[in-house]
C-alpha positions in Angstrom: 0.0 0.0 0.0 2.9 2.3 0.8 4.4 1.7 -2.7 1.0 2.4 -4.2 0.7 5.7 -2.4 4.2 6.7 -3.6 3.3 5.8 -7.2 0.2 7.9 -6.9 2.2 10.9 -5.7 4.7 10.5 -8.6 1.9 10.3 -11.2 0.2 13.3 -9.8 3.4 15.3 -9.9 3.9 14.2 -13.5 0.4 15.2 -14.4 0.8 18.7 -12.9 4.1 19.2 -14.6 2.8 17.9 -17.9 0.0 20.3 -18.4 -2.1 23.0 -16.8 -5.0 22.2 -19.2 -8.6 21.7 -17.9 -8.5 18.0 -18.6 -5.3 17.6 -16.6 -6.7 19.6 -13.8 -9.9 17.6 -13.7 -8.1 14.2 -13.7 -5.8 15.5 -11.0 -8.8 16.5 -8.9 -10.3 13.0 -9.5 -7.0 11.4 -8.3 -6.9 13.5 -5.2 -10.3 12.2 -4.3 -9.0 8.6 -4.2 -9.0 7.0 -0.8 -5.6 6.3 0.8 -4.3 2.8 0.2 -5.9 2.3 -3.1 -4.1 2.3 -6.4 -4.4 4.8 -9.1 -6.8 2.6 -11.0 -9.3 2.8 -8.3 -12.9 2.8 -9.6 -13.8 6.4 -8.7 -11.1 7.6 -11.2 -13.2 6.2 -14.1 -15.5 8.6 -15.8 -19.0 8.1 -14.6 -22.2 8.5 -16.5 -23.1 11.4 -14.3 -19.9 13.2 -15.3 -19.8 12.7 -19.0 -21.7 11.2 -21.8 -22.2 7.5 -22.3 -20.0 7.8 -25.3 -17.2 9.2 -23.2 -17.4 6.3 -20.9 -17.0 3.8 -23.8 -13.9 5.8 -24.9 -11.9 5.2 -21.7 -10.1 1.9 -20.9 -9.2 2.6 -17.2 -10.1 -0.2 -14.7 -9.4 -1.1 -11.1 -6.3 -3.1 -10.3 -7.7 -3.9 -6.9 -11.2 -4.7 -5.8 -12.8 -1.9 -3.8 -14.8 -4.4 -1.8 -12.9 -5.3 1.3 -10.0 -3.1 0.4 -7.6 -6.1 0.4 -4.5 -5.9 -1.8 -4.8 -9.6 -2.5 -8.5 -9.6 -3.5 -8.9 -11.1 -7.0 -9.7 -8.7 -9.8 -12.4 -9.7 -12.4 -11.2 -9.9 -16.0 -13.8 -7.3 -17.0 -12.1 -4.8 -14.8 -8.6 -5.3 -15.9 -7.1 -2.5 -17.9 -4.1 -0.2 -18.3 -3.5 2.9 -16.2 -4.8 6.0 -17.8 -3.7 8.6 -15.3 0.0 9.1 -16.1 2.3 11.7 -17.6 2.1 10.2 -21.0 -1.7 9.9 -20.9 -1.9 13.5 -19.6 0.0 14.7 -22.6 -2.3 12.8 -24.9 -5.3 14.2 -23.2 -3.9 17.7 -23.5 -3.4 17.2 -27.2 -7.0 16.2 -27.6 -8.1 19.3 -25.7 -5.9 21.5 -27.9 -7.5 20.0 -31.0 -11.0 20.5 -29.5 -10.3 24.2 -28.8 -9.1 24.7 -32.4 -11.9 22.7 -34.0 -14.5 20.8 -32.0 -15.3 18.6 -35.0 -11.7 17.3 -35.2 -12.1 15.1 -32.1 -14.4 12.0 -31.6 -17.9 13.0 -30.4 -17.4 11.3 -27.0 -14.3 13.5 -26.3 -16.2 16.6 -27.5 -19.1 15.8 -25.3 -16.8 15.3 -22.2 -14.9 18.5 -22.8 -18.1 20.5 -23.2 -19.3 19.3 -19.9 -16.1 20.3 -18.3 -16.5 23.8 -19.9 -19.9 23.9 -18.2 -18.3 24.0 -14.8 -18.2 20.4 -13.7 -15.0 19.8 -11.7 -13.0 16.6 -11.3 -13.9 16.5 -7.6 -17.6 16.6 -8.5 -17.1 13.9 -11.0 -15.5 11.6 -8.5 -18.0 12.4 -5.8 -20.9 11.6 -8.1 -19.3 8.3 -9.2 -18.5 7.3 -5.6 -22.1 8.1 -4.5 -23.5 6.0 -7.3 -21.2 3.1 -6.6 -22.1 3.0 -2.9 -25.8 3.3 -3.5 -26.0 6.7 -1.8 -26.7 8.6 -5.0 -29.8 10.8 -4.8 -31.4 8.7 -7.6 -30.9 5.6 -5.5 -32.3 7.0 -2.3 -35.4 8.8 -3.7 -37.0 8.6 -0.2 -34.2 10.6 1.3 -35.4 14.2 1.0 -32.2 15.6 2.1 -30.1 13.8 -0.4 -32.6 14.7 -3.2 -32.5 18.3 -2.2 -28.7 18.2 -2.1 -28.6 16.7 -5.6 -31.0 19.3 -7.0 -29.1 22.1 -5.4 -25.9 20.9 -7.2 -27.4 19.7 -10.5 -31.1 20.0 -10.9 -31.2 23.8 -10.5 -28.1 24.4 -12.6 -29.0 27.3 -15.0 -27.0 25.7 -17.8 -28.9 22.4 -17.6 -32.3 24.1 -17.3 -31.5 26.4 -20.2 -30.3 23.4 -22.3 -33.6 21.6 -21.7 -35.6 24.7 -22.6 -33.5 25.2 -25.7 -34.1 21.6 -26.8 -37.8 22.1 -26.4 -37.7 25.2 -28.6 -35.8 23.4 -31.3 -38.4 20.6 -31.3 -41.1 23.2 -31.5 -39.5 24.5 -34.7 -39.2 21.0 -36.1 -42.9 20.2 -35.3 -44.5 23.6 -36.1 -42.0 25.8 -37.9 -44.0 25.3 -41.1 -46.9 27.3 -39.6 -44.7 30.4 -39.8 -43.0 29.6 -43.2 -43.3 32.0 -46.0 -45.4 29.8 -48.3 -47.9 32.0 -50.0 -46.5 34.0 -52.9 -49.4 36.4 -52.7 -49.2 36.9 -48.9 -52.9 37.2 -49.2 -53.8 36.0 -45.7 -51.0 36.6 -43.2 -50.5 33.8 -40.7 -51.0 34.5 -37.0 -47.8 34.2 -35.0 -47.0 30.8 -33.5 -46.7 31.2 -29.7 -44.6 28.0 -29.4 -41.9 29.5 -31.6 -41.3 32.5 -29.4 -38.0 32.3 -27.5 -39.7 34.2 -24.6 -41.9 31.2 -24.0 -38.8 29.2 -23.1 -37.3 31.9 -20.8 -34.9 33.5 -23.3 -34.6 37.3 -23.7 -32.6 39.7 -25.7 -29.8 39.4 -23.2 -29.3 35.8 -24.0 -28.9 36.2 -27.8 -25.1 36.4 -27.7 -24.6 33.7 -25.1 -23.2 30.4 -26.2 -25.1 27.1 -25.9 -24.5 23.5 -26.8 -27.4 21.5 -28.4 -25.8 18.0 -28.6 -28.1 15.1 -27.9 -27.4 11.4 -28.1 -28.2 9.6 -31.3 -29.7 12.7 -33.0 -28.8 14.3 -36.4 -29.0 17.8 -37.6 -29.1 20.7 -35.2 -29.0 18.4 -32.2 -26.2 16.2 -33.2 -23.5 15.6 -30.6 -20.6 16.8 -32.8 -22.1 20.3 -33.4 -20.0 23.2 -32.2 -21.1 25.6 -29.4 -23.2 28.4 -30.9 -24.8 31.6 -29.7 -28.5 31.7 -29.3 -28.7 34.2 -32.1 -26.9 31.8 -34.4 -29.2 28.9 -33.4 -32.4 31.0 -33.9 -31.1 32.2 -37.3 -30.6 28.7 -38.7 -33.9 27.5 -37.2 -35.8 30.3 -38.9 -33.9 29.8 -42.2 -34.6 26.1 -42.2 -38.2 25.9 -40.9 -39.7 29.3 -41.5 -38.3 30.2 -44.9 -39.9 29.4 -48.2 -40.0 25.7 -47.4 -42.3 24.2 -44.7 -41.3 20.7 -43.6 -43.8 18.3 -42.0 -42.1 15.1 -40.9 -42.3 14.9 -37.1 -45.5 12.9 -37.3 -43.4 10.0 -38.6 -42.8 7.5 -35.8 -39.6 6.1 -37.2 -36.5 7.8 -35.6 -34.2 6.8 -38.4 -36.4 8.4 -41.0 -36.6 11.6 -39.1 -32.9 11.6 -38.5 -32.3 11.0 -42.2 -34.3 14.2 -43.0 -32.7 16.2 -40.3 -29.3 15.4 -41.5 -30.2 16.8 -44.9 -32.2 19.9 -44.0 -30.6 21.0 -40.7 -27.3 21.9 -42.2 -24.8 24.2 -40.5 -25.2 26.8 -43.3 -28.0 27.4 -45.7 -27.4 25.6 -49.0 -27.2 27.6 -52.2 -26.9 26.8 -55.9 -23.8 27.5 -57.9 -24.0 30.2 -60.6 -24.0 27.5 -63.3 -27.0 25.7 -61.7 -28.8 29.0 -61.3 -28.5 29.7 -65.0 -30.0 26.3 -65.8 -32.9 27.0 -63.5 -33.4 30.3 -65.1 -33.4 28.8 -68.6 -36.0 26.2 -67.6 -38.2 28.7 -65.9 -38.0 31.0 -68.9 -39.2 28.1 -71.1 -42.0 27.4 -68.7 -43.4 31.0 -68.8 -42.7 31.9 -72.3 -44.4 28.7 -73.6 -47.6 29.7 -71.9 -47.3 33.3 -73.1 -46.8 32.1 -76.6 -49.9 30.0 -76.5 -51.9 32.8 -75.0 -50.8 35.2 -77.8 -51.4 32.7 -80.7 -54.7 31.1 -79.4 -56.4 33.8 -77.4 -59.8 32.2 -77.4 -58.7 28.7 -76.7 -58.9 26.8 -73.5 -55.5 25.4 -72.5 -55.6 25.2 -68.7 -52.2 27.0 -68.5 -49.6 26.8 -65.8 -49.4 30.5 -65.2 -48.8 31.1 -61.4 -47.0 27.8 -61.0 -44.3 28.0 -63.7 -41.7 26.7 -61.2 -43.2 23.3 -61.5 -41.3 22.7 -64.8 -37.7 23.4 -63.5 -38.6 21.5 -60.3 -39.9 18.5 -62.2 -36.9 18.4 -64.4 -34.6 18.5 -61.4 -36.5 15.6 -60.0 -36.0 13.6 -63.2 -32.3 14.4 -63.3 -31.9 13.3 -59.7 -33.9 10.1 -60.3 -31.7 9.1 -63.3 -28.7 9.8 -61.1 -30.0 7.4 -58.4 -30.7 4.6 -60.9 -34.2 5.2 -62.1 -34.7 4.0 -65.8 -38.3 5.0 -66.4 -41.0 7.2 -64.8 -44.7 6.9 -65.4 -46.6 10.1 -65.0 -50.2 10.9 -64.3 -51.7 14.4 -64.1 -54.8 16.5 -64.6 -55.5 19.2 -67.2 -53.7 22.1 -65.6 -50.2 22.4 -66.9 -50.4 19.3 -69.0 -49.4 21.0 -72.2 -46.4 22.6 -70.5 -45.3 19.3 -69.1 -45.7 17.6 -72.5 -43.6 20.3 -74.2 -40.9 21.0 -71.7 -40.6 17.9 -69.6 -41.7 14.9 -71.7 -40.5 16.7 -74.9 -43.6 16.1 -77.1 -42.8 17.9 -80.4 -44.0 21.5 -80.3 -45.3 21.5 -83.8 -47.5 18.6 -82.9 -49.0 20.5 -79.9 -49.6 23.6 -82.1 -51.2 21.5 -84.8 -53.7 20.1 -82.2 -54.6 23.7 -81.3 -55.4 24.8 -84.8 -57.3 21.7 -85.8 -55.0 20.1 -88.3 -55.7 17.3 -90.6 -56.4 13.8 -89.3 -53.9 11.1 -89.5 -53.6 9.4 -92.9 -55.8 6.4 -93.2 -58.5 7.8 -91.0 -60.3 10.0 -93.6 -63.8 8.8 -94.4 -65.3 9.3 -97.8 -66.8 12.7 -98.0 -65.9 13.4 -94.4 -64.1 16.3 -92.8 -60.3 16.1 -92.8 -59.9 18.2 -89.7 -59.9 17.2 -86.1 -61.5 20.3 -84.7 -60.3 22.3 -81.7 -61.9 20.5 -78.8 -60.3 19.7 -75.5 -58.6 16.5 -76.6 -55.1 18.1 -76.6 -54.9 18.5 -72.8 -56.0 14.9 -72.2 -53.4 13.2 -74.4 -50.2 11.6 -73.2 -46.9 10.6 -74.9 -43.6 8.7 -74.3 -40.1 9.9 -74.8 -36.5 8.8 -74.0 -35.1 11.9 -72.4 -31.5 12.8 -71.9 -30.7 14.2 -68.5 -28.6 17.2 -67.4 -26.1 14.9 -65.7 -25.5 12.8 -68.8 -27.9 10.0 -68.3 -31.1 8.9 -70.1 -34.5 8.1 -68.8 -37.8 7.0 -70.3 -40.8 9.2 -69.5 -44.4 8.1 -70.1 -47.3 10.5 -69.5 -50.5 8.6 -69.3 -53.6 10.0 -71.1 -56.5 10.7 -68.6 -60.2 11.5 -68.7 -62.0 14.5 -67.2 -62.2 12.7 -63.8 -59.0 14.3 -62.6 -57.7 11.6 -60.3 -59.0 8.5 -62.1 -55.5 8.1 -63.7 -53.9 7.5 -60.3 -54.4 3.7 -60.1 -53.7 3.3 -63.8 -50.3 4.9 -63.3 -49.6 2.7 -60.2 -50.7 -0.4 -62.1 -48.5 0.4 -65.1 -45.5 1.0 -62.9 -46.1 -2.2 -61.0 -46.3 -4.2 -64.2 -43.0 -2.7 -65.4 -41.4 -3.7 -62.2 -42.8 -7.2 -62.4 -42.0 -8.0 -66.0 -38.6 -6.3 -66.0 -37.6 -8.0 -62.7 -37.2 -4.8 -60.7 -37.5 -6.5 -57.3 -35.9 -3.7 -55.4 -38.3 -1.2 -57.1 -35.5 1.2 -57.8 -35.6 1.3 -61.6 -39.2 2.2 -62.3 -41.2 4.8 -60.4 -44.3 6.9 -60.7 -45.1 10.6 -60.4 -48.7 11.8 -59.8 -49.7 15.5 -60.1 -52.8 16.7 -58.3 -54.8 19.9 -57.8 -55.3 21.1 -54.2 -59.0 20.5 -54.2 -58.7 17.1 -55.8 -56.1 15.9 -53.4 -58.1 16.7 -50.3 -61.5 16.1 -51.8 -61.5 13.0 -54.1 -61.6 9.6 -52.3 -59.5 7.8 -54.8 -56.5 9.9 -53.6 -56.6 8.5 -50.1 -57.5 5.0 -51.4 -54.3 5.0 -53.5 -52.3 6.3 -50.6 -53.7 3.8 -48.1 -52.8 0.9 -50.4 -49.4 2.2 -51.2 -47.5 0.1 -48.7 -49.4 -3.2 -49.1 -47.1 -6.0 -50.3 -49.2 -6.9 -53.4 -49.8 -3.3 -54.4 -46.7 -1.3 -53.5 -44.4 0.1 -56.2 -41.7 1.4 -53.7 -43.2 4.9 -53.4 -44.8 7.5 -55.5 -43.8 11.2 -55.8 -47.0 13.2 -55.4 -46.9 16.8 -56.6 -49.7 19.2 -55.6 -50.2 22.3 -57.8 -51.9 24.2 -55.0 -53.5 27.3 -56.4 -55.3 27.9 -53.1 -58.8 28.1 -54.5 -59.2 24.6 -55.9 -62.0 25.1 -58.5 -63.5 28.3 -57.2 -63.7 27.8 -53.4 -61.6 29.3 -50.6 -59.9 26.6 -48.5 -61.8 27.5 -45.3 -65.0 26.4 -47.1 -63.7 23.3 -48.8 -61.8 21.3 -46.1 -61.4 21.0 -42.4 -57.7 20.6 -42.3 -55.0 23.4 -42.4 -53.4 21.9 -45.5 -54.9 20.1 -48.5 -52.1 17.5 -48.1 -53.0 16.5 -44.5 -54.7 13.4 -45.7 -51.2 12.0 -46.6 -50.0 12.3 -43.0 -52.1 9.2 -42.1 -49.6 6.9 -43.7 -46.4 8.4 -42.1 -44.9 10.0 -45.1 -43.2 13.5 -45.3 -44.9 16.5 -46.8 -42.8 19.4 -48.2 -44.6 22.7 -48.6 -42.8 25.2 -50.8 -43.4 28.7 -52.0 -44.2 28.5 -55.7 -42.3 31.8 -56.4 -39.0 30.5 -55.1 -37.6 28.3 -57.9 -34.5 27.3 -56.0 -36.5 26.1 -53.1 -38.8 24.2 -55.4 -35.8 22.5 -57.1 -34.4 21.7 -53.6 -37.5 19.9 -52.3 -38.0 18.0 -55.6 -34.5 16.6 -55.3 -35.0 15.8 -51.6 -38.3 14.0 -52.4 -36.7 11.8 -55.0 -33.9 10.9 -52.6 -36.5 10.0 -50.0 -38.4 7.8 -52.4 -35.2 5.9 -53.5 -34.0 5.4 -50.0 -37.1 4.6 -48.0 -39.4 3.2 -50.7 -42.5 5.1 -49.6 -44.6 7.9 -51.0 -43.6 11.6 -50.5 -45.6 14.8 -51.2 -44.4 18.1 -52.6 -47.0 20.8 -52.1 -46.3 23.8 -54.4 -48.2 26.7 -52.9 -48.9 29.0 -55.9 -51.8 30.8 -57.6 -53.8 30.6 -60.8 -53.3 33.6 -62.9 -56.6 33.2 -64.9 -59.8 31.4 -64.0 -60.5 27.7 -64.1 -59.8 28.0 -67.8 -58.7 31.0 -69.8 -62.3 31.9 -70.7 -63.6 32.1 -67.2 -63.6 35.4 -65.3 -62.2 34.8 -61.8 -63.1 38.2 -60.4 -66.7 36.9 -60.0 -65.6 34.3 -57.4 -62.4 35.6 -55.9 -62.3 39.4 -56.5 -59.9 40.3 -53.6 -57.4 37.6 -54.5 -57.4 38.5 -58.2 -56.7 42.2 -57.5 -53.5 41.0 -55.8 -52.7 38.6 -58.7 -53.0 41.3 -61.3 -50.3 43.2 -59.6 -48.0 40.2 -58.9 -44.9 39.7 -60.9 -44.2 36.2 -62.2 -41.6 33.9 -60.7 -39.6 34.1 -63.9 -39.4 37.9 -63.7 -38.5 37.9 -60.0 -35.7 35.3 -60.5 -34.3 37.0 -63.6 -34.1 40.3 -61.7 -32.4 38.5 -58.8 -29.7 36.9 -60.9 -29.0 40.2 -62.7 -28.8 42.1 -59.5 -26.4 39.5 -57.9 -24.3 39.4 -61.1 -24.9 35.8 -62.0 -26.1 36.8 -65.4 -25.9 40.1 -67.4 -28.9 41.8 -69.0 -27.5 40.9 -72.5 -27.3 37.3 -71.6 -30.8 37.3 -70.3 -32.1 38.9 -73.5 -30.2 36.3 -75.5 -31.9 33.5 -73.6 -35.3 35.0 -74.3 -34.6 35.7 -77.9 -33.5 32.0 -78.4 -36.7 30.7 -76.9 -38.9 33.0 -78.9 -37.1 32.0 -82.1 -37.6 28.3 -81.4 -41.3 28.7 -80.6 -41.9 30.8 -83.8 -40.1 28.2 -86.0 -42.1 25.3 -84.5 -45.3 27.3 -85.0 -44.6 27.8 -88.6 -43.7 24.1 -89.1 -47.0 23.1 -87.4 -48.9 24.5 -90.4 -47.6 21.7 -92.5 -47.5 19.0 -89.9 -49.5 15.8 -90.7 -50.3 13.7 -87.6 -49.3 10.1 -87.4 -51.4 7.3 -85.9 -48.9 6.9 -83.0 -49.6 10.5 -82.0 -53.1 9.5 -81.0 -52.7 5.8 -80.0 -50.5 4.5 -77.2 -47.3 2.6 -78.3 -47.0 -1.1 -77.8 -45.1 -2.3 -74.7 -42.1 -3.8 -76.4 -40.8 -6.7 -74.4 -43.5 -6.4 -71.7 
């Protein structure tokens, strides 16, 4: 025992001479708490759960050389408790190096060390660590003697009432409030027609924080969490934390995923959306988005100018659907998808046919003007013209489309009747058949996309029936991407008179799938959620919903007068600048594109549209334009 005490004194001297760091000081304090006659590897010197995180405990190999029970030097030591000494001059130097790395960059050390060092920074001394461990070991810890009021009060006086612990708890509750309800304060309505009431549970004052606390530093780390509450996150000020919370959950994207009961699914999303900094697109990607957005708007404008009296169910007010949809296709091809089967209603179908599925423009223009029928279909003495009915926005087509990232993917837009959602099960069935006959057992190569109107999504029963069957073994196709073109008035009805739920997409939350609401005027946000939705589908093999909150520039069709049913809304719409105009101005202002480059983009699109329009005057339809192609090999 005398030799052991001498060894203890030598090691303490080495430790003090090796470093004056906080780690060395704490370990020295822990050593000083050791009882006389017990070696340096006595149990109280190990890091207890009350002193550091569980992860920190697993990172330390110290163990007792002598059994504490009985205090005998000759008592046998269990194998599980055997280990090397950790409190020595060499170890102290190593611990000091870890602390130095932590001070320079908290992310450069293992999470367990980072967690331990943060707790030391919070004011926990080595003496307190050792006392807490000794109390737990002897059974005298406050938790073990809950009936002892004095012990409990003593524990609460030391720990339970610690301002830092209480504040951390309140801060975690506030972060969770943003995760659950941040979407209620998100900037989703392009028109800002009905301002949302403030959400009380997102107010920092509710959690005891004031202006004085904004520049104080806090640590948010929580065990087995991702995103803002991950253990490896650096210490941040409350101002920084609030800024990122608002940017993430109260910007132009509203995330709903906390209703999902699977922790891994929620963590997967947190890891992608709760990033340290707000993600932005490169100048090259912004130019691509601008080009796609310009095609989307200018196609509708061209049709409006050429066919002023025709119904076309245009996409004006939700032009960002096209660049977002194309981003989704590019991402799907990158993740291994070989074909996408699409179902959609009237609105925006011509734009999707032209700019996404790549149906020839001259063919679309020919259908507007009532061109000649396909050869072989002319009856004796009958008319040779198809007329200008509503057939054009019910038709589908197929096309092998090259992607932006160098791949190729087959797109098939299914024709549909006037019953807007009847096509849903047809699309699901066709996708399932492809997966079956082409041996896509993992359901990664063939997927479906369904577009909906806001009124139809919440109001037509076939939508919920399709969702409810989506995860049945004999029905599933590994997830569908649902896109809601939410013009906020359905046919001609304000939401408060058409449904009982806050969102038209709330029906989807019944099957534990995420819903991403996005402001239809923010093309970058639209592109971001489309890519995220495809990643979700490919990873988790379940449905996912993208709700594009937008508006309808004209009435139900271009001939209707919307001022009769929504006069206040359409006064705002008449003054509202399109998403293309807003984004073009933004890129010019920030220097991503020059005015001359912008004019060149517009001139090129106009020239292409005019050429295709002239060619359509001589276009003769072929039977395959009207009839679906055979399923080769299926």
